[in-house]
C-alpha positions in Angstrom: 14.4 36.1 72.0 11.0 34.5 71.6 9.6 36.6 74.4 9.7 39.7 72.2 7.0 38.3 69.9 3.4 39.1 70.8 0.8 36.4 70.6 -2.3 37.0 68.4 -5.6 35.3 68.6 -6.1 32.6 66.0 -9.2 32.7 63.9 -11.5 29.7 64.3 -12.1 28.1 60.9 -15.7 28.4 59.9 -17.7 25.4 58.8 -19.9 25.2 55.9 -23.6 26.0 56.6 -24.6 22.9 54.7 -25.7 19.8 56.6 -23.3 17.0 57.3 -24.7 14.6 54.8 -24.5 17.1 51.9 -21.4 16.9 49.7 -20.0 19.4 47.4 -20.2 18.6 43.7 -16.6 19.1 42.7 -14.7 22.4 42.4 -17.1 25.3 42.1 -20.1 26.7 43.9 -22.0 24.4 46.2 -25.2 23.1 44.8 -27.7 20.7 46.2 -28.0 17.3 44.8 -30.9 16.2 42.7 -32.6 17.7 39.6 -32.6 21.5 39.3 -35.6 23.3 37.9 -35.2 25.0 34.6 -35.7 28.7 34.3 -39.1 29.2 32.8 -39.2 30.8 29.4 -40.9 34.1 28.8 -43.9 34.5 26.5 -41.7 36.3 24.0 -39.2 33.5 23.9 -41.9 30.9 23.5 -43.4 32.9 20.6 -40.0 33.2 19.0 -39.4 29.5 19.2 -42.8 28.8 17.7 -42.2 31.2 14.8 -38.8 29.5 14.1 -40.4 26.1 14.1 -43.1 27.3 11.8 -40.6 28.9 9.4 -38.5 25.7 9.3 -41.6 23.6 8.6 -42.7 26.0 5.8 -39.2 25.8 4.2 -39.4 22.0 4.4 -42.8 22.0 2.7 -41.5 24.2 0.0 -38.5 22.0 -0.6 -40.7 18.9 -0.8 -43.1 20.6 -3.2 -40.2 21.9 -5.4 -40.1 20.0 -8.7 -36.9 18.4 -9.7 -37.7 16.3 -12.7 -36.5 17.9 -15.9 -37.3 15.0 -18.3 -40.0 15.5 -20.9 -42.9 13.1 -20.3 -43.4 10.3 -22.8 -46.0 11.0 -25.5 -45.7 14.8 -25.6 -44.5 14.7 -29.2 -47.9 13.4 -30.2 -49.6 16.4 -28.7 -47.6 19.3 -30.1 -47.3 21.0 -33.5 -43.6 20.4 -34.0 -42.6 16.9 -32.7 -38.9 17.5 -33.5 -38.7 20.0 -30.5 -38.9 17.1 -28.1 -36.0 15.3 -29.6 -34.0 18.5 -29.7 -34.7 19.0 -26.0 -33.5 15.5 -25.3 -30.3 16.0 -27.3 -29.7 19.2 -25.3 -30.2 17.4 -22.0 -27.7 14.7 -23.1 -25.2 17.4 -24.0 -25.8 19.0 -20.6 -25.1 15.7 -18.8 -21.9 15.2 -20.6 -20.8 18.8 -20.0 -21.6 18.6 -16.3 -19.7 15.4 -16.0 -16.7 16.8 -17.8 -16.7 20.1 -15.8 -17.0 18.2 -12.5 -14.2 15.8 -13.5 -11.9 18.6 -14.7 -12.6 20.6 -11.5 -11.6 17.6 -9.4 -8.4 17.2 -11.4 -7.6 20.9 -11.0 -8.1 20.7 -7.2 -6.1 17.6 -7.0 -3.2 19.1 -9.0 -3.3 22.3 -7.0 -3.3 20.5 -3.6 -0.6 18.1 -4.7 2.8 19.4 -3.5 4.5 18.9 -6.9 7.9 20.5 -7.5 10.3 20.6 -10.3 14.0 21.2 -10.6 15.4 24.5 -11.9 18.8 26.0 -12.2 20.1 28.5 -9.6 23.2 30.2 -11.0 25.7 31.4 -8.4 28.4 34.0 -9.0 31.4 34.2 -6.6 33.8 37.1 -7.0 36.1 39.2 -4.8 37.7 42.7 -4.8 40.7 43.9 -2.9 41.6 47.0 -1.0 44.8 48.5 0.3 47.0 45.8 -1.2 50.7 46.5 -1.6 50.5 46.6 -5.4 47.7 49.2 -5.1 50.1 51.9 -3.9 49.2 52.0 -0.2 52.6 50.8 1.1 55.1 52.5 3.5 55.4 56.2 3.2 59.1 57.2 2.6 58.5 60.9 3.3 57.4 60.4 6.9 58.7 58.8 10.0 55.8 56.3 10.1 57.2 53.1 8.5 53.9 51.1 9.0 51.3 50.6 6.4 48.6 53.3 6.5 45.8 50.7 6.1 45.7 46.9 6.5 45.2 44.9 3.2 41.8 43.4 2.9 39.5 41.7 0.4 35.8 41.6 -0.1 33.9 38.5 -1.3 30.5 38.7 -2.9 28.2 35.7 -3.4 25.3 36.3 -5.7 22.6 34.0 -7.0 19.7 34.2 -9.5 17.2 31.7 -10.7 17.4 31.1 -14.4 14.5 31.3 -16.7 13.4 28.4 -18.9 14.8 30.1 -22.0 18.1 30.6 -20.3 18.2 26.9 -19.3 17.4 25.8 -22.8 20.1 28.0 -24.2 22.5 26.6 -21.6 21.6 23.0 -22.6 22.1 23.9 -26.3 25.5 25.4 -25.5 26.6 22.3 -23.6 25.5 19.9 -26.4 27.4 22.0 -29.0 30.6 23.5 -27.4 31.7 25.2 -30.6 28.4 27.1 -31.2 28.0 30.8 -30.5 25.7 30.0 -27.6 28.7 29.2 -25.5 30.1 32.7 -25.9 26.7 34.1 -25.0 26.5 32.0 -21.9 30.0 33.2 -20.9 28.8 36.8 -21.3 25.7 36.0 -19.3 27.8 34.4 -16.6 29.8 37.6 -16.2 26.6 39.6 -15.7 24.6 38.2 -12.8 21.7 40.6 -13.3 19.9 39.7 -16.4 17.8 42.0 -18.6 14.6 40.3 -17.7 12.6 41.3 -14.7 13.0 38.9 -11.8 10.6 40.5 -9.3 8.4 37.5 -9.1 11.3 35.0 -8.8 12.3 33.7 -5.4 15.4 35.3 -3.8 18.7 33.5 -3.5 18.2 33.1 0.3 14.8 31.5 -0.3 16.4 28.1 -1.2 18.8 27.9 1.8 18.4 27.8 5.6 22.0 28.5 6.4 25.3 29.5 4.7 28.8 29.2 6.1 32.3 29.8 4.7 35.2 27.5 5.7 38.6 29.1 5.5 42.0 27.5 5.2 42.9 27.6 8.8 46.6 26.9 8.1 46.8 30.3 6.5 45.4 32.2 9.4 47.7 34.8 11.0 48.1 34.7 14.8 45.7 31.8 14.9 42.6 34.0 14.7 39.5 32.4 13.3 37.7 34.0 10.4 34.3 32.5 10.3 31.3 33.6 8.2 27.9 32.2 9.0 24.3 33.1 8.1 21.2 31.4 9.3 17.6 32.2 8.3 15.5 33.4 11.2 12.6 31.3 12.4 9.4 32.1 10.4 7.5 32.5 13.7 9.9 35.3 14.7 9.7 37.3 11.5 6.8 39.3 12.8 8.7 40.1 16.1 11.4 42.5 14.9 13.1 40.2 12.4 15.8 41.9 10.3 14.9 43.2 6.8 17.7 41.1 5.3 15.9 37.9 5.5 15.5 37.6 1.7 18.4 38.7 -0.4 20.1 37.9 -3.7 23.7 38.6 -2.7 25.9 38.2 0.4 29.1 40.2 0.9 31.7 39.8 3.6 35.1 41.5 4.2 38.2 40.1 5.8 41.8 41.2 6.1 44.5 39.5 4.1 47.2 40.0 1.5 47.6 36.4 0.2 45.5 34.2 -2.0 43.3 31.8 0.1 41.1 28.9 -0.7 37.6 28.8 0.9 34.6 26.5 0.7 31.1 28.0 0.7 28.6 25.6 2.2 24.9 26.0 1.3 22.4 24.2 3.5 19.3 23.5 1.5 15.8 24.5 2.7 13.1 22.2 1.4 9.5 21.7 2.4 8.8 18.9 3.0 12.3 18.2 4.1 14.4 15.8 2.0 16.8 13.4 3.5 19.8 11.3 2.5 18.9 7.7 2.4 21.1 5.0 3.8 22.6 2.5 1.2 20.3 -0.3 2.6 17.1 1.8 2.1 18.4 3.2 -1.2 18.7 -0.3 -2.7 15.0 -0.9 -1.8 13.4 2.3 -3.0 15.9 3.0 -5.8 16.5 6.6 -4.6 19.4 8.3 -2.8 17.4 11.4 -1.7 13.7 11.5 -0.8 11.2 12.8 1.7 10.0 10.6 4.5 6.6 10.1 2.7 8.3 9.1 -0.6 10.6 6.6 1.2 7.6 5.0 3.0 5.6 4.8 -0.3 8.7 3.4 -2.0 8.9 0.6 0.5 5.2 -0.1 0.2 5.4 -0.3 -3.6 8.4 -2.7 -3.2 6.4 -5.0 -1.0 3.5 -5.0 -3.4 5.7 -5.5 -6.5 7.3 -8.6 -5.1 4.1 -9.9 -3.5 5.6 -10.0 0.0 2.4 -9.2 1.9 1.1 -12.2 3.8 -2.2 -13.7 2.6 -3.8 -14.3 6.0 -2.4 -11.4 8.1 -2.4 -8.4 5.8 -0.5 -6.3 8.3 2.6 -8.4 8.0 5.0 -8.9 5.1 7.9 -11.2 4.5 11.4 -9.8 4.2 13.8 -10.7 1.4 17.5 -10.0 1.6 17.2 -6.3 0.9 14.3 -5.7 3.3 16.0 -7.7 6.0 18.8 -5.2 6.0 16.3 -2.3 6.4 14.1 -4.0 9.1 16.9 -5.4 11.2 14.3 -7.3 13.2 14.0 -10.8 11.7 12.2 -12.1 8.7 8.7 -10.6 9.4 7.9 -6.9 9.1 4.8 -5.0 10.0 3.2 -2.5 7.6 2.0 -0.1 10.4 5.6 0.3 11.4 6.9 1.3 7.9 7.5 4.8 9.1 9.5 3.6 12.0 11.6 1.4 9.8 12.3 4.3 7.4 13.1 6.9 10.0 16.2 5.1 11.2 17.7 5.2 7.7 17.2 9.0 7.1 20.2 11.3 7.3 20.3 15.1 6.9 21.4 16.2 3.4 25.0 17.2 3.1 25.4 20.9 2.2 26.3 22.1 -1.3 30.0 22.9 -1.2 31.3 25.5 -3.6 35.1 25.9 -3.6 36.6 29.3 -4.4 40.0 30.8 -4.4 40.3 34.4 -3.2 42.8 36.2 -5.5 44.6 39.3 -4.3 47.4 39.4 -6.9 47.6 42.3 -9.4 47.6 40.0 -12.5 44.2 38.5 -11.7 42.5 41.9 -11.0 43.6 43.3 -14.3 40.6 41.4 -15.8 38.7 39.7 -12.9 36.4 36.9 -13.8 33.8 35.5 -11.4 33.5 31.8 -10.6 30.1 30.5 -11.7 28.3 27.5 -10.4 24.9 26.1 -11.4 22.9 24.5 -8.6 19.8 22.4 -9.1 17.1 23.5 -6.7 13.4 22.5 -6.2 10.7 25.1 -6.9 7.0 25.0 -6.8 5.2 24.0 -10.0 4.4 27.3 -11.8 1.2 25.7 -13.0 -0.1 25.7 -9.4 -0.2 29.5 -9.3 -2.3 29.4 -12.5 -4.7 26.8 -11.1 -5.4 28.5 -7.7 -7.3 31.4 -9.3 -9.5 28.9 -11.1 -10.4 27.2 -7.9 -10.9 30.3 -5.8 -12.7 32.2 -8.6 -15.2 34.6 -6.8 -17.6 34.4 -9.8 -18.1 30.6 -9.3 -20.7 30.9 -6.5 -23.0 33.4 -8.3 -22.8 31.4 -11.5 -23.8 28.2 -9.7 -26.7 30.1 -8.0 -27.9 31.3 -11.4 -27.6 27.8 -12.9 -29.6 26.5 -10.0 -32.3 29.1 -10.5 -32.5 28.2 -14.2 -32.8 24.5 -13.3 -35.7 25.3 -11.0 -37.5 27.3 -13.8 -36.9 24.4 -16.2 -38.3 21.9 -13.7 -41.5 24.0 -13.3 -41.9 24.2 -17.0 -41.6 20.5 -17.3 -44.1 20.1 -14.5 -46.5 22.3 -16.4 -46.0 20.4 -19.6 -46.7 17.1 -17.7 -50.0 18.6 -16.3 -51.0 19.8 -19.7 -50.2 16.4 -21.2 -52.3 14.7 -18.5 -55.2 17.1 -19.3 -54.8 16.5 -23.0 -54.9 12.7 -22.6 -57.9 13.0 -20.3 -60.0 15.0 -22.7 -58.9 13.1 -25.7 -59.9 9.8 -24.2 -63.2 11.4 -23.0 -64.0 12.7 -26.5 -63.3 9.3 -28.2 -65.6 7.1 -26.1 -67.3 9.1 -23.3 -69.4 6.3 -21.8 -66.7 3.7 -21.4 -64.2 6.4 -20.3 -66.5 7.6 -17.5 -67.2 4.0 -16.4 -63.5 3.2 -16.3 -62.7 6.4 -14.5 -65.4 5.9 -11.9 -64.1 2.4 -11.3 -60.6 3.7 -10.8 -61.8 6.3 -8.4 -63.8 3.8 -6.5 -60.8 1.5 -6.2 -58.6 4.4 -5.0 -61.2 5.4 -2.4 -61.6 1.9 -1.1 -57.8 1.6 -0.7 -57.7 4.9 1.2 -60.6 3.8 3.5 -59.1 0.4 4.0 -62.2 -1.4 2.6 -60.5 -2.7 -0.6 -60.5 -6.4 -1.3 -58.0 -8.3 -3.4 -59.4 -8.0 -6.9 -62.4 -5.8 -5.9 -63.5 -2.4 -7.1 -63.9 -3.2 -10.8 -67.3 -1.6 -11.1 -68.5 1.8 -9.9 -72.2 1.6 -10.9 -73.6 1.0 -7.4 -76.2 3.2 -5.9 -73.8 4.5 -3.2 -71.8 6.1 -5.9 -74.8 7.7 -7.6 -76.3 9.1 -4.4 -75.3 12.5 -3.2 -76.1 14.7 -0.2 -75.0 14.6 3.4 -75.4 10.9 3.9 -73.5 9.9 0.7 -70.1 8.4 0.5 -68.7 11.6 -0.8 -69.4 13.4 2.5 -67.4 11.0 4.6 -64.3 12.0 6.5 -62.1 9.6 4.5 -63.3 11.1 1.2 -62.4 14.6 2.4 -58.9 13.5 3.6 -58.2 11.8 0.3 -59.4 14.8 -1.7 -57.2 17.1 0.4 -54.2 14.8 -0.2 -54.8 14.8 -3.9 -55.1 18.5 -4.0 -52.0 19.1 -1.9 -50.0 17.0 -4.3 -51.0 19.2 -7.2 -50.0 22.5 -5.6 
């Protein structure tokens, strides 16, 4: 059979054109070893870089020359008409400091409160009721006028589970009714319990399904006919899949299911809680240490750390270790020494999923009950976000904050320029006042001071020299004088640049 195949000429593999001693530099195009010349910049790119550097240098100079001092110089009150204005300005500055400190502290407190995942318990009221259809007592029995002696429809029942988050006023009324059973509030609560939908608007409230990730109904299997299972389950879809064709019934306030049956039946409705961060059931050993039966992983770890600090169990030399007492030894299960970096690992092995909330209910199909049906009402404690957080977030993310801060910064710059002008005016006033009082001595002292400064700049100053400026070199002018030297020009330029 192999003779039927034709032979084809094999292509000879081609070798790389590079020399034998050249190696490829990893996966990618072949490049020769050694430094690679950079692509020369064009004249336009060089000009653009120079302009950017010049602009950055100019901005740096402006920032360095920008005045920031807003304190009134000392002695200004002696040079103005109303000296009380200086004290009034100082008082306003002190008020501004206190106000700025208070605003900054309060803003940090608001940010901390908004970022903290604080929750509070509220009451979720659950109504469970059922209706019946085609029962024997409803008149849908065997027809005597026909040859068909079978029921026209099979008896069935419909169970409705409805929940609503109570308002604070309703919770306070409920607490008052519980404390005083003989008050009129108890009757009002009974009437409210029979009416799941209150008069107040609940559009902003979370839905019933918001608090649970799954719901299941357990039937009394001993009452099943023909051994058929009647299961009811609901699971909340994954949040990541909601945008991919998720059903519209993700959030709801009531759940209804229908089953066939003509006898009373006991069921248990299991509600699996949805909490973020997730809470766990703590083992008895860990619960004795942290004094909690339910907690998040972070709360359990912090509870263990607080227990170690409270009983001073941290070792003095090795701060990462701690000694175990009788309670901690049951949690650690690894001897008498524990390690603080492993607190999370110690806690994890004592966390158990929370057991579901079980609500028993009896499905009634008899005629006597349905003459005046009453729903079964349960109050379930659920965790909700702190309502204050929704109020704080607009304060943090207020769009007018940035323009306001920009305006305040502009006013601060104007104030600093005014204070700088006041300081310059004060210096001029002091200069001319001293000159007018004793011109000769003032000029002599001023020349001595200038001579001392110039000697320091030129590097010719001696320790304790420069007291007199009456020499001939200071009196002589012209091209060969000391005022025409390069050092004098540079010093004058420095002094002038500082005053710009």
